[in-house]
N, C-alpha and C positions, 0 to 999 in steps of 0.2 A: 308250752302248753301243759297243763294238768292233765295226767291221764285219767281215764274213767276207773281204773282200778284203785288208784291213790283216793279218788273221791269216795268211793264205795267203802274203802278200808277205814278213811277218817270217819265216815258216817256211822259204820259199824263199830268202830273204837267207842266214839262218843255215846252209842246207846248202851254199850257194855259197861263203861265206866258210870255212867248214870245208875245203872242197876248192879253195881259191884257190891255194895254193902248187902243188898237182899240175895245176891248170889252167893256171898260167903256165908250168910246166915243160914240159908237153906242147904248149902253143900256140906257143911259141918255135921248136918244131921246124916250124911250117907256116909258110913264107915269106910275109909280108904280112899275116898274120891278124889280128894284134893292132892294126895300123895301120888295117886295114878296120873291125874292130870299133868301134875308140874314133874314127873318122872323124866321126861325128855329134857326139860329146862335144868333139872337138878343133876342128871347123870349123862347127859350126851347119848344115852340109851335110846333106841326107837321103841315105839309101843309095838308089841306084838298084835296079831289080828284079835285075838282073844281080848286083848287089854283095850282096843279100840272098840270092840262091840260092849265091852262093860262101861267104857265112857259114854257111849252113845245111849246105852240104856239107862244110866244115870241122868243124862241130859233131858232124857223124855221126862223124867219125873220132874227135873228143875224147870222145864220149859212150861209146866202147868202154872208156874208163878212168874216166869220171865219169858213171855212169848218169842222174843227175839232170839232165843236159843234154838229155835227151829231150824234156822239157817244151818246150824251144825248137824241136823238130822237129815237134810235133804240129799240126794244122789250127789256124791262128791263133796259133801261137808266135811267129810274126815281130813280133807285137804286144808281146812280152816282151823283144826284143832290146835296146831302149833300156834297159831295167832290168837286163839282164845286163851291159851296158857300164857302167852306174852302179856296180855293185856290184864290179865288177872293176878299175875305174879306181883306181890307186895314189894319184893325187893328191887333195888335201883339196878343190880347188875346180876347177872345170872350165876348160880353157883356152880363151881367147876369140883370135880373131884380132886382129893388132896393129890399133890405131886408125890411120886415115889420117894420114900424116905432112903436115903443114902445111909450105908453102915457107917457107925461112928468109928470103927477100927479100920485104920488105912490099911493097904495091903502092905506086905514087907518089901522095902526097899531092896533092889538087886544091886547087891556089892560086888564088884569083881577083883 
């Protein structure tokens, strides 16, 4: 049995994909918005409360052009922000921070 949540998720994803080009066209006009929206996917760092408020403030502007974005402004809508970033991400796989670089110089061997 397909859960109601998966049906809603698929419906919402379809609507977001339908308006993806318009979303990016308008979002690029807002300085730093796309970087902030993708921060969690790119760096695995959580959004601060101030960053969430900034994202919501910018989503209010975008919701004038794309009404489906109002869902993210409703109470509890911030829980859906990672889903929005996932759907709007243009890459196939999420970016991960580079692995720590190991020193090229190997430690001295212990000679007894």
